[in-house]
C-alpha positions in Angstrom: 72.9 -42.7 -7.6 70.9 -39.6 -6.5 73.5 -37.5 -8.2 72.9 -39.1 -11.5 69.1 -38.7 -10.9 69.7 -35.0 -10.0 71.6 -34.5 -13.3 69.0 -36.0 -15.4 66.3 -33.9 -13.7 68.4 -30.8 -14.1 68.9 -31.4 -17.9 65.1 -32.4 -18.4 64.3 -29.1 -16.5 66.5 -27.0 -18.7 65.2 -28.6 -21.8 61.4 -28.0 -20.8 62.1 -24.4 -19.7 63.3 -23.7 -23.2 60.0 -24.7 -24.8 57.8 -23.3 -22.1 55.7 -20.3 -22.8 57.3 -17.0 -21.9 56.2 -16.0 -18.3 55.4 -19.5 -17.4 57.8 -19.4 -14.5 56.9 -16.0 -13.6 55.2 -15.0 -10.1 56.9 -17.6 -8.3 55.1 -20.4 -10.1 58.0 -22.9 -9.2 55.3 -25.4 -7.9 51.5 -25.7 -8.4 49.2 -24.6 -5.8 46.1 -26.6 -4.8 42.8 -26.2 -3.0 41.4 -29.1 -1.0 38.0 -30.3 -0.2 36.9 -33.5 1.7 33.7 -35.4 2.0 33.3 -38.5 4.3 31.8 -41.8 3.0 28.2 -41.8 4.2 28.3 -45.7 4.7 31.5 -45.8 6.4 32.7 -42.8 8.5 36.3 -44.1 8.4 36.6 -43.5 4.9 36.4 -40.5 2.6 37.5 -38.6 -0.4 40.0 -35.9 -0.6 39.5 -33.7 -3.7 42.6 -31.9 -5.1 42.1 -28.9 -7.4 45.0 -27.2 -8.9 44.4 -23.4 -8.6 47.7 -22.0 -10.0 49.4 -24.3 -12.5 51.1 -24.2 -16.0 48.4 -25.3 -18.5 49.4 -28.4 -20.5 51.7 -29.7 -17.8 51.1 -31.9 -14.7 52.2 -31.6 -11.4 52.6 -33.8 -8.3 50.5 -33.8 -5.2 52.7 -35.5 -2.4 51.0 -36.4 0.9 51.0 -38.5 4.1 48.1 -39.2 6.1 47.9 -39.2 10.0 50.9 -40.6 11.7 52.1 -42.4 8.6 55.7 -41.9 7.9 55.3 -43.0 4.1 54.7 -40.6 1.4 52.3 -41.0 -1.6 52.0 -39.1 -4.9 49.3 -38.3 -7.4 49.3 -36.6 -10.6 47.3 -33.3 -10.7 46.5 -31.1 -13.7 45.2 -27.3 -14.0 41.3 -27.2 -14.1 40.9 -30.9 -13.2 39.6 -32.1 -9.7 41.6 -35.2 -8.6 40.0 -37.4 -6.1 42.2 -39.2 -3.5 40.7 -41.9 -1.4 41.3 -41.8 2.3 40.8 -44.7 4.9 41.4 -45.3 8.5 39.7 -42.0 9.6 39.1 -41.5 13.4 35.4 -40.8 14.3 36.1 -38.7 17.5 39.4 -36.7 16.7 41.0 -34.7 14.2 43.1 -36.1 11.4 45.8 -34.3 9.6 47.1 -34.7 6.1 50.6 -33.2 5.4 51.3 -32.3 1.7 53.5 -30.4 -0.6 53.5 -30.0 -4.6 56.2 -29.8 -7.1 56.8 -30.2 -10.9 58.6 -33.3 -12.0 60.7 -31.1 -14.2 61.7 -28.6 -11.5 63.7 -29.0 -8.2 61.8 -26.6 -6.2 58.9 -27.9 -4.2 56.2 -26.0 -2.2 56.5 -25.6 1.4 55.0 -28.2 3.6 51.2 -27.5 4.4 48.7 -29.4 6.3 44.8 -30.1 5.8 42.7 -31.0 8.9 39.7 -33.4 8.7 37.2 -32.8 11.4 35.4 -35.6 13.3 32.0 -34.5 11.6 31.3 -35.3 7.9 33.3 -33.1 5.6 36.3 -31.0 6.5 36.5 -28.4 9.2 37.6 -25.8 6.6 36.3 -26.9 3.1 33.5 -25.8 1.0 31.5 -27.3 -1.9 33.5 -25.2 -4.4 37.3 -24.8 -5.1 38.3 -21.2 -6.2 40.9 -21.5 -9.1 41.4 -17.7 -9.8 39.7 -14.3 -9.8 40.1 -11.0 -11.7 38.5 -7.5 -11.9 36.5 -6.3 -14.9 35.4 -2.8 -14.4 32.9 -2.9 -11.4 32.5 -6.6 -11.4 34.7 -9.5 -10.2 35.0 -12.6 -12.3 35.6 -15.8 -10.4 36.9 -19.0 -12.0 36.0 -22.0 -9.8 35.5 -25.7 -9.6 31.9 -26.8 -8.4 32.5 -29.9 -6.5 28.9 -30.4 -5.5 25.6 -28.5 -6.4 25.2 -26.0 -3.8 24.1 -22.1 -3.1 27.1 -19.7 -3.0 27.0 -16.8 -0.6 29.3 -14.0 -0.9 30.0 -10.7 1.0 32.7 -7.8 1.5 32.9 -8.7 5.2 33.7 -11.7 7.3 30.4 -11.2 9.1 28.6 -11.9 6.0 26.4 -8.9 6.4 24.5 -7.8 3.3 25.5 -11.1 1.5 24.5 -12.0 -2.0 23.8 -15.4 -3.3 23.6 -17.5 -6.5 22.8 -21.3 -7.1 25.5 -23.5 -8.7 23.5 -26.2 -10.4 26.3 -28.0 -12.4 29.4 -29.7 -11.2 32.6 -28.8 -12.8 34.7 -25.6 -13.8 32.7 -22.5 -14.5 33.1 -18.6 -14.4 30.8 -16.6 -11.8 30.5 -12.9 -12.3 30.1 -10.8 -9.1 28.4 -7.7 -10.3 29.0 -4.3 -8.8 31.6 -5.7 -6.3 34.0 -3.0 -5.3 35.9 -4.7 -2.4 39.2 -6.7 -3.5 38.4 -9.4 -0.7 35.6 -11.7 -1.2 34.3 -13.7 1.9 31.9 -16.7 1.0 30.5 -19.8 2.3 28.4 -22.5 0.7 25.2 -24.3 1.6 23.8 -27.7 0.4 20.8 -29.8 1.2 21.7 -33.3 2.0 19.0 -35.8 3.2 16.7 -33.0 4.4 19.5 -31.2 6.4 21.4 -28.2 5.5 25.2 -28.7 5.4 26.9 -25.2 5.7 30.6 -24.6 5.1 33.1 -22.3 7.1 33.4 -18.9 5.8 36.5 -18.4 3.6 37.9 -15.6 1.5 40.0 -14.9 -1.6 41.7 -11.9 -2.8 40.8 -10.7 -6.2 43.6 -11.2 -8.8 45.3 -14.4 -6.6 44.6 -17.9 -6.8 43.0 -20.2 -4.1 41.3 -19.2 -1.0 41.7 -19.2 2.9 39.8 -19.5 6.0 38.2 -16.1 7.1 39.9 -14.6 10.3 39.5 -11.7 12.5 43.0 -10.1 11.8 43.8 -8.4 8.5 47.0 -10.3 8.1 48.0 -13.8 9.4 49.3 -14.2 12.8 52.3 -16.6 13.2 53.1 -18.8 16.3 55.7 -21.5 17.1 58.2 -19.6 14.7 61.4 -21.5 14.4 64.5 -20.6 12.2 67.1 -23.5 11.7 70.3 -23.4 9.7 72.6 -26.0 8.4 69.9 -28.4 7.0 70.7 -30.6 4.0 67.9 -30.7 1.4 67.7 -33.5 -1.2 66.2 -31.2 -3.7 68.9 -28.6 -3.5 72.1 -30.6 -2.6 73.5 -28.0 -0.2 73.3 -26.2 3.1 70.6 -23.6 3.9 68.1 -22.6 6.4 64.5 -23.6 7.2 61.9 -21.3 8.5 58.9 -23.0 10.1 55.7 -21.7 11.8 52.0 -22.1 12.3 49.7 -19.5 10.8 46.5 -18.5 11.9 45.2 -17.8 8.2 46.0 -18.2 4.7 47.8 -15.0 3.4 51.4 -14.0 2.4 54.7 -13.8 4.0 57.6 -11.5 2.9 61.0 -12.6 4.2 64.7 -11.8 3.7 68.1 -12.0 5.2 70.0 -8.8 6.2 73.6 -8.4 7.4 73.3 -4.8 8.4 71.1 -3.6 11.4 68.9 -1.0 9.5 65.8 -2.8 7.9 62.5 -1.7 7.1 59.7 -3.0 4.9 60.9 -1.1 2.0 64.5 -2.7 2.2 65.0 -4.6 -1.2 65.7 -7.8 0.8 62.3 -9.2 0.9 60.7 -12.2 -1.2 56.8 -12.8 -0.9 55.2 -16.3 -1.1 51.7 -17.5 -0.3 51.3 -19.5 3.0 48.4 -21.6 4.2 46.5 -21.8 7.4 48.3 -24.1 9.9 51.7 -25.4 9.5 54.2 -24.0 7.0 58.0 -24.5 6.1 60.0 -22.4 4.0 63.6 -23.2 2.9 66.0 -20.3 3.1 69.0 -20.1 0.4 72.2 -18.2 1.1 73.9 -16.0 -1.5 76.8 -15.0 0.7 78.6 -16.7 3.6 77.7 -13.4 5.7 74.1 -14.5 5.6 74.7 -17.7 7.4 74.6 -16.1 10.9 72.5 -13.1 9.9 68.9 -12.5 11.4 65.9 -13.3 9.2 63.4 -10.4 8.7 59.7 -11.2 7.9 56.0 -9.7 7.9 52.8 -11.1 7.0 49.9 -9.6 5.0 46.6 -10.0 3.6 44.4 -6.8 3.6 47.0 -5.2 5.7 50.5 -5.7 6.8 51.8 -7.1 10.1 54.5 -5.3 11.9 58.0 -6.3 11.1 59.8 -9.1 13.0 63.2 -10.8 13.0 64.5 -14.0 14.3 68.0 -15.1 14.9 69.5 -18.4 13.4 68.7 -21.5 15.4 66.3 -19.8 17.8 62.5 -19.7 18.3 62.0 -16.2 19.4 60.7 -13.7 16.8 61.3 -10.0 18.2 59.3 -7.1 16.7 61.3 -4.3 14.8 60.6 -0.9 16.5 59.3 1.5 13.7 61.0 4.4 15.1 61.4 6.2 11.8 57.5 6.6 11.3 56.0 10.1 11.8 52.4 9.1 11.0 50.3 8.4 14.1 47.8 5.9 13.0 46.1 5.2 16.5 45.8 7.1 19.7 44.4 5.9 23.1 43.5 8.2 26.2 42.8 6.7 29.6 40.6 8.3 32.1 41.1 8.0 35.8 37.6 6.6 36.4 34.3 6.3 35.0 31.4 8.8 35.7 29.7 8.1 39.0 26.3 9.6 40.1 26.8 12.7 42.2 30.2 13.5 41.0 31.3 16.3 38.8 33.1 15.8 35.4 36.2 17.8 36.8 36.7 14.9 39.2 37.9 12.7 36.3 41.5 13.1 35.0 42.9 11.9 31.9 46.4 10.5 31.0 48.3 8.9 28.1 51.6 7.1 27.7 52.2 8.0 24.0 54.7 10.9 23.5 53.7 11.6 19.9 50.6 13.4 20.5 49.0 15.7 23.1 45.5 16.1 24.4 44.3 19.8 23.9 40.7 19.4 25.0 38.4 17.3 27.0 34.6 17.9 27.1 31.7 16.0 28.6 28.2 15.2 26.9 25.1 13.8 28.3 22.7 11.8 26.2 19.3 13.3 25.5 17.0 10.7 23.9 14.2 13.3 23.4 16.4 15.5 21.3 15.3 16.2 17.8 18.8 16.6 16.8 20.7 13.9 14.8 23.4 14.1 17.4 21.6 13.5 20.6 24.5 14.3 22.8 24.4 17.6 24.6 27.3 19.3 26.1 27.2 19.3 29.8 26.9 22.8 31.6 29.1 24.5 34.2 28.2 23.0 37.5 26.3 20.1 36.2 27.1 16.7 37.7 26.4 13.2 36.7 22.9 11.9 37.5 21.6 8.4 37.9 20.2 6.6 34.9 21.9 8.8 32.2 24.4 8.0 29.8 27.5 10.2 29.4 30.3 10.6 26.8 33.8 12.3 26.9 35.1 14.0 23.8 38.9 14.4 23.5 40.7 16.8 21.2 44.3 15.6 20.3 47.0 17.0 18.1 50.3 15.4 16.9 53.5 16.8 18.4 56.1 18.5 16.3 57.5 16.1 13.8 54.4 13.8 13.5 51.2 14.0 11.6 47.9 12.1 11.4 47.1 10.1 8.3 45.6 11.8 5.3 42.4 10.1 5.5 40.3 9.4 8.6 39.7 5.7 7.6 43.4 5.1 8.4 43.1 6.6 11.9 41.7 4.9 14.9 41.1 6.4 18.4 40.2 4.7 21.8 39.5 5.5 25.4 40.6 3.2 28.0 41.6 0.8 25.3 37.9 0.8 23.7 37.0 2.1 20.2 36.0 5.7 20.2 34.0 7.5 17.4 35.6 10.4 15.3 33.7 13.6 15.4 36.1 15.7 13.6 39.4 15.2 11.7 42.2 16.7 9.9 46.0 15.7 9.7 46.8 18.2 12.4 43.7 17.7 14.8 41.3 15.0 15.7 38.2 14.8 17.9 36.8 11.6 19.2 33.9 10.7 21.6 33.6 7.7 23.8 30.2 6.9 25.7 30.4 5.2 29.1 28.1 2.6 30.1 24.6 4.0 31.3 24.7 4.9 35.1 22.4 2.8 37.2 19.0 4.2 38.2 18.2 5.5 41.7 18.4 2.8 44.2 15.3 2.7 46.7 15.8 2.7 50.3 13.1 1.1 52.1 14.4 1.0 55.7 16.2 3.8 57.7 17.8 3.7 61.0 19.7 6.3 63.1 22.2 5.3 65.8 24.0 7.1 68.4 21.3 9.6 69.8 21.6 9.4 73.4 18.4 8.7 75.4 17.2 11.5 77.4 17.8 11.5 81.1 17.0 14.0 84.0 19.5 16.8 84.0 21.2 15.9 80.7 21.3 18.2 77.7 19.7 17.1 74.3 21.9 15.2 71.9 22.0 16.4 68.6 24.6 14.0 66.9 23.9 10.7 65.3 25.1 8.2 62.7 23.1 6.9 59.8 22.6 3.2 59.4 24.6 3.2 56.2 26.1 5.5 53.5 23.0 5.4 51.3 21.6 8.4 53.2 22.7 11.0 55.6 21.4 13.1 58.7 20.5 16.6 57.7 19.2 17.8 61.1 18.3 16.5 64.6 15.9 18.6 66.7 14.1 18.2 70.0 10.6 19.4 71.0 9.9 21.0 73.3 13.2 22.7 73.1 15.1 22.7 76.5 18.6 23.0 77.8 18.1 20.0 80.2 15.7 17.3 80.5 13.2 17.1 83.4 12.1 13.9 85.1 8.5 12.7 84.2 8.3 14.9 80.9 8.2 13.6 77.4 10.4 14.9 74.5 10.3 14.2 70.9 13.5 13.8 68.8 13.0 14.6 65.1 15.5 13.4 62.5 15.5 14.6 59.0 17.3 12.3 56.5 18.4 13.0 52.9 19.4 10.3 50.3 23.0 10.0 49.1 23.7 10.4 45.4 22.2 7.5 43.3 19.4 6.6 46.0 15.9 7.7 46.7 13.5 7.1 49.6 10.5 4.7 49.6 10.7 4.1 53.2 8.5 1.4 54.8 10.0 1.3 58.3 12.3 3.4 60.5 14.2 3.1 63.8 16.0 5.5 66.2 18.6 3.3 68.0 16.6 -0.1 68.5 13.3 1.7 68.7 10.6 1.8 66.1 10.3 5.4 65.0 7.4 7.3 63.5 7.5 8.4 59.9 6.5 11.9 60.0 6.8 12.8 56.4 8.5 11.2 53.5 9.3 11.8 49.7 11.8 10.2 47.3 14.3 13.0 48.5 13.5 13.6 52.1 12.2 11.6 55.1 11.4 12.8 58.6 11.3 10.4 61.6 10.5 10.8 65.2 10.5 9.1 68.6 8.7 10.4 71.8 10.8 9.8 74.8 9.7 9.8 78.4 12.2 10.8 80.9 11.2 8.0 83.4 11.4 9.3 86.9 11.2 5.8 88.5 14.3 3.8 89.3 12.3 0.6 89.8 10.6 0.6 86.4 12.8 -0.5 83.5 12.0 -0.2 79.9 13.7 -3.5 79.1 14.2 -6.7 81.1 17.0 -7.5 78.6 18.6 -4.4 76.8 18.7 -4.4 73.0 22.1 -5.2 71.4 23.6 -5.7 67.9 22.9 -9.6 68.2 19.3 -9.0 69.8 18.1 -5.7 68.4 14.7 -6.1 70.0 15.9 -7.0 73.4 13.3 -8.1 75.9 10.8 -5.3 76.6 9.3 -5.0 80.1 5.7 -5.9 79.7 4.4 -3.3 82.0 6.7 -0.2 81.3 4.5 1.3 78.5 1.3 1.1 80.6 2.9 2.6 83.7 4.3 5.3 81.5 0.9 6.2 80.0 -0.8 5.9 83.3 1.6 8.5 84.6 1.4 10.6 81.8 -2.4 10.6 81.9 -2.2 11.4 85.6 -4.1 8.3 86.6 -1.1 7.1 88.8 1.5 8.8 90.7 4.4 7.3 92.2 4.7 6.0 95.8 7.7 8.5 96.0 9.3 10.9 93.7 11.7 8.1 92.3 9.7 5.1 93.0 6.6 3.6 91.4 6.4 0.1 93.5 5.1 -1.8 90.5 4.9 -5.1 92.4 3.0 -3.4 95.3 -0.6 -4.6 96.1 -3.3 -2.3 94.6 -5.7 -1.1 97.5 -9.3 -0.2 97.4 -8.4 3.5 98.0 -6.0 3.5 95.2 -8.3 1.8 92.8 -11.2 4.2 93.4 -8.8 7.0 93.2 -7.7 5.8 89.7 -11.1 5.4 88.4 -12.0 8.8 89.6 -9.1 10.3 87.8 -10.2 8.5 84.6 -13.7 9.8 84.9 -12.3 13.3 85.5 -14.1 13.7 88.8 -14.4 17.1 90.4 -13.2 16.4 93.9 -14.6 19.5 95.5 -18.1 18.2 94.7 -17.7 15.0 96.8 -17.2 14.7 100.6 -18.2 11.8 102.8 -18.4 11.1 106.6 -20.1 7.9 106.3 -16.9 5.9 106.9 -15.1 6.0 110.0 -12.0 4.7 108.3 -11.9 7.4 105.7 -10.5 10.5 106.9 -12.2 13.7 105.4 -8.9 15.2 104.4 -7.5 12.1 102.9 -6.4 12.3 99.2 -8.7 9.4 98.3 -11.7 10.6 100.5 -13.6 12.4 97.5 -13.0 9.5 95.2 -14.5 7.1 97.7 -17.6 9.4 98.0 -17.8 9.5 94.3 -17.4 5.8 93.7 -19.9 4.9 96.4 -22.6 7.5 95.3 -22.3 6.0 91.7 -22.6 2.4 92.9 -19.2 1.6 91.6 -18.0 0.2 95.2 -19.7 -0.2 98.6 -18.3 -0.3 102.0 -17.0 -3.2 103.8 -19.7 -2.6 106.4 -22.2 0.1 107.1 -19.6 2.4 108.8 -16.3 1.1 107.2 -14.7 1.3 103.8 -11.4 -0.6 104.5 -9.2 1.6 102.3 -6.2 -0.3 102.7 -7.6 -3.6 101.7 -6.3 -5.3 98.7 -8.1 -5.6 95.4 -8.2 -9.0 93.8 -7.7 -9.4 90.3 -11.4 -10.6 89.7 -12.6 -7.5 91.7 -10.7 -5.1 89.5 -12.6 -6.5 86.7 -15.9 -6.2 88.3 -15.4 -2.6 89.6 -14.1 -1.7 86.0 -17.2 -3.2 84.6 -19.3 -1.1 87.0 -17.5 2.0 85.9 -18.3 1.3 82.4 -22.0 1.2 83.3 -21.6 4.4 85.2 -20.1 6.1 82.2 -22.4 4.7 79.6 -19.7 2.6 77.7 -20.8 -0.1 75.5 -18.7 -3.1 76.4 -19.3 -4.8 73.1 -19.1 -8.3 74.5 -21.5 -10.5 76.5 -20.8 -13.0 79.1 -19.9 -16.4 78.0 -17.7 -19.3 79.3 -14.3 -18.0 80.5 -11.4 -19.3 78.6 -8.7 -19.3 81.4 -7.7 -22.7 82.6 -8.6 -21.7 86.2 -12.0 -20.3 85.3 -13.6 -22.3 87.9 -11.8 -20.1 90.6 -13.8 -17.0 89.4 -16.4 -16.3 91.9 -20.0 -15.8 90.6 -20.2 -12.1 91.1 -17.3 -11.6 88.8 -17.8 -14.1 86.2 -19.5 -11.8 83.8 -16.7 -9.0 84.0 -13.9 -11.6 83.7 -15.6 -13.1 80.7 -16.2 -9.8 78.9 -12.6 -8.4 79.5 -11.1 -11.6 78.5 -12.7 -11.3 75.2 -11.8 -7.6 75.0 -8.4 -8.2 75.5 -8.2 -6.2 78.9 -8.1 -9.0 81.3 -4.7 -11.0 80.6 -3.0 -14.0 82.1 -0.1 -13.4 84.3 3.5 -13.7 82.6 4.8 -17.2 81.9 1.3 -18.8 82.6 -2.1 -19.0 80.8 -4.1 -18.8 84.3 -5.7 -15.6 85.3 -5.3 -16.0 89.0 -8.5 -14.4 89.9 -8.4 -14.4 93.6 -4.9 -13.1 94.0 -4.2 -9.6 94.8 -3.8 -7.3 91.9 -0.5 -5.5 91.5 -0.1 -1.8 90.8 1.5 -2.8 87.6 -1.2 -5.1 86.6 -3.9 -2.3 87.1 -2.1 0.0 85.0 -2.0 -2.6 82.2 -5.7 -3.3 82.7 -6.6 0.6 82.5 -4.6 1.4 79.5 -6.0 -1.6 77.5 -9.6 -0.7 78.8 -8.9 2.9 77.5 -7.4 1.7 74.1 -10.6 -0.6 73.6 -13.4 1.6 74.8 -12.3 5.4 74.7 -11.9 7.0 71.4 -9.7 9.7 72.9 
């Protein structure tokens, strides 16, 4: 039965061809081409209308649009005509997923159908790829382009020569139906366009599409200059009802509308110039192309193909009954259209340009020059990049560019025009600065280097504490790599430290490349250091050490560590240190201070006399039988008694070895202040210590004043003052230094 139908169709086709106009079947017009547009029913989102516009047909003859919708297996057909928009009603549309319509076209009097194509309907109103117009054809007329189109809905038509729609022009299309639209002074052969329409107060904007001047129909605008194919498959031995014989079938998905050139070759040498190729238009999405064999040798031969739009893709081949397309190496080409040079690293602050090497894996050209430039925003030149000088290094906050000069190797050349040549550095686009077919210069700007990073805190580790008999340590380690040690000096200079003396270590620091100082705190080891001077590029810090002569006085009760950098300082160490340095106290021996020993009356008046700077030769006493005239403390006893700071125990005894209680120490210190004319700043008030009731009347005023002044402090781990307990040497050292800090300016 189908053979009878085939014979009738063949006879009708031959008769029709005899009466068709000359050229009616030229340019592969074996089937009509169409453009599609979809609008959704505003009252029922599961329904809509698919508009079919014939963009390339034979005037006076109808074609067939065959389609199946969604997952349906049944095909439907509608008659289509050139210049007429045919509506096709669609129902059963999903509202939350995409819906695909598969279609092909043919002429009833031909046996050659179009490839299968797809049209996708998005979940939103309208199509994911349609516009409010249908492009029928286009042609050039001088400097203008004449576009024949069907206006499906009144809209504004925007067009440009680039897919980003920069510098776009527009015109309003007020009438529905076929019309001709002139694009004046339009030089490009590719027209990108989209449409906008106001619907219910909202702007409905189509996707960007394009068409090539001189062709029919349009496609979706894409980023590549040619369609990119995926899921390519070439099968042989298929039986087609239209052709009645065995052949092949090439199927694929295309990223965009464009053209494919394909052909079968039985030899191994194939280029794009080989006379085997046929070219047809393909659509975005799924495509199928029947392949016919003219010789038995072609049955198992590979099929070659490439795509094109504004440029051509590489040449590929695929073997029968496979799904792997292999690019054909273009080893015969001598024109180098692109080059890439890689650098070993990017510029970094403090480094020299000579530290950066280059490489290239391409053996068709060679690098003949490499120069570095620095961006100067204040330059009055058009080119604000200035060549770096000899010995100049990269600085923070600046932008640097590298310029390469390249030349083709023997047997190769660069293109005739720079527009046909691209250059890159590290795979990123570079700018041509000079060009010829035998040499090219291109420049690439790296990202701006970060500005200087501020250093707010510095620390120096590894300097040994001075100890009697040891040599000064001039080595150390910075806390991190953002700065380094320029010098370490000791003052006074010495070859060996001596017990009891003080020495100051001074450390000069410099910032590393990419950093600057804004120092707020400094440490040497775990100790807070003094900032002697500071600027953005230099900091001097110091610490004054005391070579402690006393084995029974420790600086820390718990030594500092990485987990506890402050440690637990000995409360009395610094007061003993400064009493020793101010020659108020001496040790009980060369190596001991006896900090816990009881302070005696003789010791206390001696300390007060030293504080007053008493001339010992001016004071002698024979009043007290228990004070030997040659005793160390004898003149101080005489001084203290004469100035009413202290009185004897009796008329004839002083009791020099009797202990001084803590409340007595306050009273004696108050009397000394009266003697020295010191304004104590505070007046007596209620004592705040919890054991205030134990303070005797004679000492209440003194204890109250010195409590307020921060001179009289409770004992460790207690809030009580313990006024009647004996004062220890370390406690009197603390009280004296606090008194000096509160009342003595020097």
